[in-house]
C-alpha positions as CSV (number, residue, x, y, z in Angstrom):
1,M,-19.7,27.4,-144.0
2,K,-20.6,24.9,-146.7
3,A,-18.3,21.5,-146.8
4,L,-17.6,20.3,-150.1
5,I,-18.0,16.6,-150.1
6,A,-16.7,14.4,-152.4
7,A,-19.4,12.7,-154.6
8,L,-19.9,9.3,-153.8
9,P,-21.4,6.9,-156.8
10,L,-24.6,7.6,-158.4
11,V,-25.7,4.3,-157.5
12,L,-26.4,5.4,-154.0
13,L,-29.2,7.6,-155.5
14,L,-30.8,5.0,-157.5
15,T,-31.1,1.9,-154.8
16,A,-34.9,0.6,-154.8
17,C,-36.8,1.7,-152.6
18,E,-40.7,0.8,-150.7
19,R,-43.3,1.5,-148.0
20,E,-46.6,2.8,-146.8
21,E,-48.0,6.7,-147.0
22,A,-47.0,9.3,-144.4
23,P,-48.3,12.6,-144.0
24,A,-45.8,15.7,-144.6
25,D,-46.9,16.9,-140.7
26,D,-45.4,13.4,-139.4
27,V,-42.0,14.0,-140.9
28,A,-39.2,14.9,-138.1
29,E,-37.3,17.8,-139.5
30,S,-35.8,19.6,-136.6
31,A,-33.2,19.3,-134.8
32,E,-34.4,18.2,-131.7
33,E,-35.5,15.0,-133.6
34,L,-32.3,14.5,-134.5
35,V,-32.4,11.6,-131.7
36,G,-34.5,9.1,-132.9
37,A,-34.7,4.9,-133.1
38,K,-31.8,3.3,-134.4
39,E,-32.1,1.4,-137.5
40,P,-30.8,-2.2,-138.3
41,E,-26.9,-2.0,-139.2
42,P,-27.2,-1.1,-143.4
43,P,-24.1,-1.9,-145.5
44,K,-21.2,1.3,-145.1
45,L,-20.2,3.1,-148.0
46,A,-17.6,5.0,-146.3
47,Q,-16.2,4.3,-143.1
48,G,-17.0,5.9,-139.9
49,P,-19.9,6.4,-137.7
50,Y,-21.7,8.6,-139.7
51,A,-20.6,7.7,-142.7
52,P,-23.1,8.1,-145.6
53,R,-25.6,5.1,-146.0
54,D,-28.7,3.6,-147.5
55,T,-31.4,2.1,-145.8
56,C,-34.2,3.1,-148.4
57,G,-34.3,-0.6,-150.4
58,D,-37.1,-1.7,-148.6
59,L,-39.5,1.5,-149.5
60,E,-41.9,0.5,-151.9
61,G,-42.0,2.6,-154.8
62,A,-39.2,5.3,-154.3
63,A,-36.8,3.8,-157.1
64,E,-38.2,5.5,-159.4
65,F,-38.6,8.7,-157.5
66,R,-35.0,8.7,-156.8
67,S,-33.7,8.1,-159.9
68,S,-36.1,11.2,-161.4
69,L,-34.6,13.2,-158.6
70,A,-31.0,12.7,-159.3
71,A,-31.6,13.2,-163.2
72,A,-33.2,16.6,-162.4
73,V,-30.6,17.6,-160.0
74,A,-27.7,16.6,-162.8
75,E,-29.8,18.6,-165.1
76,R,-30.8,21.2,-162.9
77,D,-34.1,21.1,-164.4
78,A,-36.3,23.4,-162.3
79,G,-39.6,22.0,-164.2
80,A,-38.9,18.4,-163.0
81,L,-37.6,19.3,-160.2
82,V,-40.6,21.2,-158.9
83,A,-42.9,18.4,-160.4
84,L,-41.7,16.1,-157.5
85,A,-42.4,18.4,-155.2
86,A,-45.3,18.3,-153.0
87,E,-47.9,21.3,-153.2
88,D,-47.1,22.3,-150.0
89,I,-43.7,21.5,-149.7
90,K,-41.8,23.6,-146.9
91,L,-38.6,25.4,-147.6
92,D,-37.6,27.2,-144.5
93,F,-39.2,27.6,-140.8
94,G,-40.7,31.5,-141.7
95,G,-43.3,30.2,-144.1
96,G,-41.7,29.8,-146.9
97,T,-43.8,27.1,-148.8
98,G,-45.3,25.8,-152.2
99,R,-44.3,25.3,-155.9
100,A,-44.0,28.8,-156.9
101,E,-41.6,29.3,-154.2
102,L,-39.0,26.2,-154.8
103,K,-39.0,27.2,-158.7
104,K,-38.5,30.9,-157.8
105,R,-35.5,29.7,-155.7
106,L,-34.2,27.1,-157.9
107,I,-33.9,29.9,-160.4
108,A,-32.3,32.2,-158.6
109,E,-29.2,33.4,-160.4
110,D,-26.5,32.2,-157.3
111,R,-28.0,29.0,-158.1
112,Q,-27.0,28.1,-154.9
113,L,-29.9,25.5,-154.1
114,W,-29.1,23.6,-156.8
115,R,-25.5,22.6,-155.2
116,E,-27.2,22.2,-152.0
117,L,-28.8,19.4,-153.5
118,G,-26.2,18.1,-155.5
119,E,-24.0,18.0,-151.8
120,L,-27.3,16.4,-150.3
121,L,-27.6,13.5,-152.5
122,T,-23.9,12.0,-152.1
123,L,-24.9,12.0,-148.4
124,G,-27.1,8.6,-148.4
125,C,-30.5,7.8,-147.6
126,S,-32.9,6.5,-144.6
127,A,-35.7,5.0,-144.6
128,N,-37.7,7.1,-141.5
129,K,-40.1,5.6,-139.0
130,Q,-42.8,7.6,-140.7
131,G,-42.6,5.7,-143.5
132,G,-40.8,8.4,-145.9
133,L,-37.1,8.8,-146.7
134,T,-34.8,11.5,-145.3
135,I,-31.5,12.9,-147.2
136,P,-29.0,12.9,-145.8
137,W,-29.2,9.6,-144.1
138,Y,-26.9,10.8,-140.4
139,F,-30.0,13.4,-140.0
140,D,-32.7,10.7,-139.2
141,Q,-29.9,9.0,-136.9
142,S,-29.5,9.0,-132.9
143,I,-26.8,11.7,-132.5
144,S,-25.1,12.1,-129.1
145,G,-22.3,14.0,-127.8
146,V,-23.0,17.1,-129.2
147,D,-25.2,20.5,-129.5
148,P,-27.1,19.7,-132.7
149,F,-27.0,23.6,-133.1
150,M,-23.0,23.4,-132.9
151,G,-22.8,20.1,-134.3
152,M,-20.7,19.2,-137.3
153,I,-20.3,16.2,-139.3
154,V,-16.6,15.7,-140.5
155,T,-17.0,15.0,-144.2
156,G,-14.2,12.4,-145.3
157,E,-12.3,9.8,-143.8
158,S,-8.9,10.1,-141.7
159,V,-9.5,13.9,-141.7
160,P,-6.7,15.5,-139.6
161,V,-7.2,17.2,-136.5
162,M,-4.6,19.9,-136.4
163,S,-2.9,21.2,-133.6
164,S,-3.0,25.3,-135.0
165,P,-4.9,26.5,-137.9
166,D,-2.1,25.6,-140.5
167,E,-2.1,22.6,-143.0
168,D,1.6,22.2,-141.7
169,A,0.7,22.0,-138.3
170,E,0.7,19.0,-135.9
171,T,-1.9,16.2,-136.2
172,L,-3.5,15.7,-133.2
173,A,-6.1,12.6,-134.2
174,T,-7.6,11.8,-137.3
175,L,-11.6,11.7,-137.7
176,S,-13.6,9.6,-140.2
177,W,-17.2,10.3,-140.9
178,D,-17.8,11.6,-136.9
179,V,-19.3,14.4,-135.3
180,V,-17.7,17.3,-133.6
181,E,-18.5,20.6,-132.2
182,I,-17.4,24.3,-132.4
183,D,-18.2,27.4,-130.6
184,A,-18.7,29.7,-133.9
185,M,-18.3,29.4,-137.5
186,K,-15.9,31.5,-139.0
187,P,-16.7,30.6,-143.0
188,D,-13.8,32.8,-144.4
189,D,-11.4,30.9,-142.3
190,P,-9.4,28.0,-143.5
191,F,-9.7,26.1,-140.7
192,Q,-12.4,25.8,-137.6
193,K,-11.5,25.2,-134.0
194,V,-13.1,21.9,-132.7
195,K,-13.9,19.7,-130.0
196,T,-14.0,16.2,-130.4
197,T,-16.7,14.0,-128.6
198,D,-13.8,12.8,-126.4
199,G,-12.6,16.0,-125.3
200,K,-9.8,17.0,-128.0
201,E,-9.4,20.2,-129.2
202,G,-8.0,21.1,-132.1
203,Y,-8.6,22.6,-135.6
204,V,-10.0,20.5,-138.7
205,A,-10.5,22.1,-142.1
206,T,-13.4,24.0,-142.9
207,D,-14.4,22.4,-146.1
208,K,-14.4,18.9,-144.2
209,L,-17.2,20.1,-141.6
210,R,-21.1,20.4,-142.5
211,S,-23.4,21.5,-140.1
212,L,-25.8,18.9,-138.1
213,I,-28.7,21.0,-139.2
214,D,-28.0,22.1,-142.8
215,Y,-30.2,21.3,-145.8
216,R,-32.0,18.0,-146.0
217,L,-34.6,16.8,-147.7
218,L,-37.6,14.6,-146.6
219,A,-40.2,12.2,-149.0
220,T,-43.1,10.8,-148.5
221,S,-46.0,8.7,-150.7
222,R,-48.9,10.2,-150.9
223,N,-51.7,8.1,-152.7
224,G,-49.3,5.7,-154.2
225,T,-46.7,9.1,-155.7
226,W,-43.6,10.2,-153.9
227,R,-43.2,13.8,-153.5
228,I,-40.8,15.8,-151.4
229,V,-42.3,17.8,-148.6
230,S,-39.5,19.0,-147.0
231,L,-36.0,20.9,-148.2
232,V,-35.2,23.0,-144.7
233,A,-32.0,24.1,-143.3
234,G,-31.5,25.3,-139.8
235,D,-34.2,25.2,-137.5
């Protein structure tokens, strides 16, 4: 069900950041907490209401952390990535925690977590209200009009909504980094039936959709050192 998102410039990952400490337990990470206080309008890195943006520029001490994170992901360096994680990093909602478990998942044969991280780092950064940072940017925003469990981000500009699940079908509308809702994801199908926030129904290419509650990374500063405190998907 994963959407393959065209990479944004690496400069997105290296923007300077700074702010006070915040404990891991206080960081919003559930679907219900998608609704939050609105941030001032940041510069857009692409067109569309939920296009990736970077509002982490005022977070103290996070620039080096984000640079190290980007390098670890690019090199698929499990040791470097684990070193950036808190000892009690949360990895799922079923009790998966800790650096040892993170390393186990990073060195898994399918390398899936590395792919997830690579995709995440193209999706912007939000300075969250707890004083940490949230990746992707959209996860820290107020999103209305869709059920967060069935909501999808359309990952691209001018993505067509088709009249039928066929690339040659009539284009009913186009969407740019907006949200839609689906009844059920069929990951093996090339198109998914969706409903837009204004009630239109049609089909969007599967590889242009990403779940609102897909993987997100939350990090915070503890005693002046930034650490990943949560890397989870779902709810």
